[in-house]
N, CA, C and O of each residue as an XYZ file, in Angstrom:
356
protein
N      -0.737      4.561     -6.303
C      -0.213      3.682     -5.377
C       1.361      3.853     -5.450
O       1.904      4.352     -6.435
N       2.094      3.379     -4.275
C       3.512      3.528     -4.200
C       4.027      2.069     -3.775
O       3.300      1.270     -3.185
N       5.201      1.834     -4.094
C       5.864      0.731     -3.877
C       7.233      1.317     -3.144
O       7.971      2.136     -3.691
N       7.441      0.802     -1.903
C       8.754      1.253     -1.270
C       9.872      0.559     -1.727
O       9.968     -0.650     -1.516
N      10.844      1.266     -2.408
C      12.143      0.800     -2.927
C      13.226      0.657     -1.876
O      13.935     -0.337     -1.718
N      13.260      1.809     -1.163
C      14.276      1.809     -0.029
C      13.574      2.591      1.166
O      12.702      3.449      1.025
N      14.079      2.167      2.298
C      13.525      2.756      3.533
C      12.231      2.367      4.046
O      11.785      1.257      3.754
N      11.568      3.179      4.795
C      10.279      2.935      5.475
C       9.343      4.029      5.573
O       9.704      5.186      5.793
N       8.138      3.671      5.410
C       7.056      4.816      5.390
C       6.053      4.566      6.527
O       5.646      3.411      6.644
N       5.658      5.387      7.274
C       4.514      5.269      8.207
C       3.205      5.575      7.633
O       3.027      6.632      7.028
N       2.299      4.729      7.786
C       0.939      5.149      7.265
C       0.280      5.564      8.632
O       0.328      4.851      9.635
N      -0.323      6.753      8.572
C      -0.769      7.450      9.759
C      -2.182      7.849      9.589
O      -2.543      8.288      8.497
N      -2.987      7.741     10.541
C      -4.348      8.185     10.515
C      -4.654      9.013     11.994
O      -4.443      8.463     13.075
N      -5.065     10.106     11.907
C      -5.384     10.846     13.117
C      -4.231     10.866     14.097
O      -4.456     10.826     15.307
N      -2.954     10.931     13.590
C      -1.836     10.983     14.418
C      -1.247      9.797     15.013
O      -0.268      9.835     15.759
N      -1.955      8.584     14.617
C      -1.607      7.205     15.054
C      -0.913      6.486     13.903
O      -1.383      6.557     12.768
N       0.161      5.817     14.161
C       0.762      4.984     13.090
C      -0.067      3.665     12.943
O      -0.258      2.920     13.905
N      -0.520      3.431     11.765
C      -1.377      2.208     11.660
C      -0.456      1.133     11.144
O      -0.653     -0.034     11.483
N       0.584      1.475     10.308
C       1.433      0.534      9.841
C       2.683      1.101      9.412
O       2.707      2.284      9.074
N       3.773      0.363      9.384
C       5.132      0.800      8.821
C       5.358     -0.161      7.687
O       5.499     -1.376      7.819
N       5.375      0.507      6.569
C       5.699     -0.198      5.227
C       7.159     -0.131      4.861
O       7.733      0.939      4.658
N       7.776     -1.380      4.781
C       9.214     -1.364      4.456
C       9.408     -1.742      2.898
O       8.472     -1.874      2.110
N      10.773     -1.894      2.584
C      11.223     -2.167      1.257
C      10.250     -3.368      0.653
O      10.041     -4.384      1.314
N       9.759     -3.191     -0.470
C       8.991     -4.142     -1.218
C       7.506     -4.060     -0.879
O       6.683     -4.758     -1.473
N       7.178     -3.214      0.068
C       5.640     -3.004      0.461
C       5.053     -2.004     -0.266
O       5.779     -1.267     -0.933
N       3.732     -1.829     -0.255
C       3.008     -0.923     -0.980
C       2.116     -0.219     -0.124
O       1.738     -0.743      0.924
N       1.698      1.053     -0.509
C       0.615      1.809      0.173
C      -0.049      2.675     -0.844
O       0.543      2.995     -1.875
N      -1.221      3.047     -0.589
C      -2.004      3.908     -1.473
C      -2.736      3.098     -2.487
O      -3.143      3.685     -3.489
N      -2.931      1.958     -2.365
C      -3.726      1.026     -3.318
C      -5.251      1.150     -3.298
O      -5.899      0.791     -4.281
N      -5.816      1.626     -2.254
C      -7.240      2.044     -2.277
C      -7.527      3.058     -3.109
O      -8.444      2.952     -3.923
N      -6.742      4.214     -2.998
C      -7.151      5.378     -3.779
C      -6.740      5.210     -5.141
O      -7.202      6.010     -5.955
N      -5.832      4.172     -5.603
C      -5.715      3.821     -6.900
C      -6.860      3.174     -7.571
O      -7.262      3.412     -8.710
N      -7.369      2.263     -6.659
C      -8.523      1.465     -7.288
C      -9.889      1.786     -7.271
O     -10.724      1.222     -7.979
N     -10.157      2.794     -6.373
C     -11.391      3.362     -6.320
C     -11.588      4.925     -6.573
O     -12.686      5.477     -6.496
N     -10.393      5.570     -6.883
C     -10.311      6.888     -7.260
C     -10.896      7.940     -6.276
O     -11.493      8.946     -6.658
N     -10.669      7.612     -4.952
C     -11.529      8.446     -3.993
C     -10.180      9.024     -3.109
O      -9.040      8.567     -3.185
N     -10.580     10.011     -2.362
C      -9.510     10.598     -1.471
C      -8.842      9.406     -0.674
O      -9.387      8.324     -0.455
N      -7.654      9.757     -0.304
C      -6.833      8.849      0.579
C      -7.350      8.887      1.800
O      -7.764      9.936      2.293
N      -7.381      7.606      2.482
C      -7.896      7.455      3.811
C      -6.905      7.663      5.147
O      -7.243      7.683      6.331
N      -5.695      7.797      4.620
C      -4.586      8.033      5.683
C      -3.458      8.783      4.969
O      -3.436      8.950      3.750
N      -2.543      9.215      5.803
C      -1.369     10.020      5.256
C      -0.143      8.979      5.392
O      -0.108      8.116      6.269
N       0.769      9.150      4.505
C       2.057      8.345      4.402
C       3.274      9.413      4.736
O       3.439     10.468      4.123
N       4.002      8.990      5.702
C       5.008      9.870      6.169
C       6.417      9.085      6.141
O       6.473      8.101      6.877
N       7.509      9.387      5.414
C       8.751      8.817      5.510
C       9.151      8.755      6.757
O       9.211      9.821      7.370
N       9.508      7.554      7.417
C      10.250      7.583      8.804
C      11.579      7.370      8.612
O      12.249      7.345      9.644
N      12.227      7.188      7.442
C      13.680      7.090      7.160
C      13.907      7.794      5.680
O      12.977      8.113      4.939
N      15.025      7.941      5.443
C      15.177      8.423      3.932
C      14.751      7.261      3.063
O      15.124      6.112      3.301
N      14.039      7.550      2.149
C      13.427      6.474      1.274
C      13.267      6.888     -0.067
O      13.293      8.075     -0.393
N      13.076      5.809     -0.979
C      12.724      5.996     -2.369
C      11.485      5.055     -2.536
O      11.417      3.935     -2.030
N      10.505      5.640     -3.309
C       9.309      4.908     -3.588
C       9.098      5.130     -5.034
O       9.412      6.184     -5.587
N       8.514      4.033     -5.693
C       7.982      4.047     -7.069
C       6.634      4.370     -7.199
O       5.802      3.831     -6.469
N       6.292      5.271     -8.131
C       4.962      5.636     -8.306
C       4.402      4.516     -9.289
O       5.063      4.091    -10.237
N       2.991      4.038     -8.941
C       2.409      3.063     -9.601
C       0.995      3.652     -9.944
O       0.037      3.494     -9.186
N       0.916      4.342    -11.129
C      -0.381      4.852    -11.606
C      -1.244      3.770    -12.106
O      -0.796      2.633    -12.251
N      -2.503      4.087    -12.384
C      -3.424      3.070    -12.989
C      -2.912      2.383    -14.238
O      -3.088      1.180    -14.432
N      -2.310      3.138    -15.033
C      -1.779      2.569    -16.381
C      -0.599      1.533    -16.050
O      -0.599      0.400    -16.532
N       0.356      1.978    -15.238
C       1.382      1.164    -14.732
C       0.882     -0.215    -14.076
O       1.277     -1.359    -14.304
N      -0.017      0.201    -13.275
C      -0.665     -1.080    -12.443
C      -1.202     -2.182    -13.592
O      -0.914     -3.378    -13.581
N      -1.941     -1.595    -14.461
C      -2.393     -2.453    -15.641
C      -1.299     -3.257    -16.360
O      -1.445     -4.429    -16.707
N      -0.299     -2.595    -16.534
C       0.817     -3.225    -17.126
C       1.573     -4.217    -16.406
O       2.100     -5.174    -16.973
N       1.649     -3.968    -14.938
C       2.221     -4.894    -13.942
C       1.342     -6.176    -14.052
O       1.844     -7.294    -14.170
N       0.114     -5.967    -14.009
C      -0.945     -7.092    -13.831
C      -0.752     -7.925    -15.087
O      -0.601     -9.144    -15.010
N      -0.756     -7.259    -16.268
C      -0.660     -8.145    -17.427
C       0.593     -8.788    -17.440
O       0.540     -9.960    -17.815
N       1.825     -8.308    -17.104
C       2.952     -8.962    -17.198
C       3.255     -9.983    -16.049
O       4.001    -10.957    -16.155
N       2.621     -9.636    -15.037
C       2.893    -10.602    -13.773
C       1.435    -10.831    -13.148
O       1.157    -10.123    -12.179
N       0.584    -11.643    -13.549
C      -0.801    -11.612    -13.046
C      -0.876    -11.812    -11.369
O      -1.799    -11.370    -10.685
N       0.108    -12.455    -10.923
C       0.056    -12.655     -9.459
C       0.443    -11.249     -8.801
O       0.442    -11.207     -7.571
N       0.718    -10.285     -9.401
C       1.072     -9.008     -8.903
C      -0.428     -8.526     -8.147
O      -0.495     -8.140     -6.980
N      -1.543     -8.635     -9.045
C      -2.854     -8.410     -8.445
C      -3.291     -9.151     -7.305
O      -3.999     -8.670     -6.420
N      -2.850    -10.373     -7.330
C      -3.157    -11.340     -6.150
C      -2.420    -10.868     -4.937
O      -2.987    -10.950     -3.847
N      -1.243    -10.393     -5.021
C      -0.320     -9.778     -3.923
C      -1.065     -8.663     -3.582
O      -1.468     -8.680     -2.418
N      -1.399     -7.609     -4.306
C      -2.070     -6.400     -4.005
C      -3.434     -6.699     -3.176
O      -3.744     -6.005     -2.207
N      -4.211     -7.764     -3.622
C      -5.457     -8.041     -2.890
C      -5.191     -8.609     -1.530
O      -5.942     -8.405     -0.576
N      -4.025     -9.376     -1.466
C      -3.631     -9.936     -0.145
C      -3.345     -8.880      0.797
O      -3.821     -8.925      1.932
N      -2.535     -7.846      0.379
C      -2.205     -6.621      1.192
C      -3.542     -6.021      1.689
O      -3.675     -5.663      2.860
N      -4.393     -5.933      0.897
C      -5.662     -5.083      1.110
C      -6.477     -5.958      2.132
O      -6.947     -5.439      3.145
N      -6.626     -7.190      1.872
C      -7.214     -8.150      2.819
C      -6.604     -8.270      4.234
O      -7.342     -8.307      5.218
N      -5.442     -8.322      4.324
C      -4.690     -8.223      5.667
C      -4.966     -6.922      6.345
O      -5.283     -6.871      7.534
N      -4.842     -5.868      5.582
C      -5.122     -4.589      6.230
C      -6.589     -4.391      6.572
O      -6.883     -3.672      7.527
N      -7.503     -4.974      5.863
C      -9.023     -4.936      6.302
C      -9.138     -5.684      7.433
O      -9.738     -5.155      8.369
N      -8.650     -6.942      7.597
C      -8.805     -7.726      8.721
C      -8.155     -7.184      9.950
O      -8.691     -7.301     11.052
N      -6.987     -6.583      9.770
C      -6.399     -5.916     11.001
C      -7.224     -4.769     11.543
O      -7.292     -4.505     12.744
N      -7.851     -4.100     10.578
C      -8.555     -2.783     10.974
C      -9.738     -3.062     11.313
O     -10.328     -2.150     11.892
N     -10.399     -4.187     11.125
C     -11.772     -4.509     11.564
C     -11.714     -5.449     12.787
O     -12.759     -5.916     13.238
N     -10.522     -5.733     13.330
C     -10.278     -6.524     14.395
C     -10.498     -8.008     14.192
O     -10.706     -8.773     15.133
N     -10.445     -8.376     12.943
C     -10.394     -9.789     12.747
C      -9.127    -10.482     12.676
O      -9.140    -11.713     12.706
N      -7.903     -9.779     12.573
C      -6.657    -10.383     12.583
C      -6.309    -11.494     11.747
O      -7.044    -11.770     10.799
N      -5.194    -12.220     12.001
C      -4.879    -13.391     11.263
C      -5.337    -14.626     12.065
O      -5.265    -14.636     13.294
N      -5.814    -15.683     11.341
C      -6.202    -16.881     12.074
C      -5.175    -17.475     13.029
O      -5.446    -18.487     13.675
């Protein structure tokens, strides 16, 4: 998983931008959690810096800040709703 520290990253599937992730946002969380191939590509749309969050670091972050896991689940839920046409209420 990656956290955007500076700049913006486009999440792209089949040539279409699904989302632009800015500073403070995350991407790649599914591949971290289910250890399967990535479902989309990430392409820097500006100069950017990202922080790598591997499974060990993820565990440390969750232990130190339990709501970090809740934040990741909220991002996943929002993306799932958006991509299944359920959108926000």
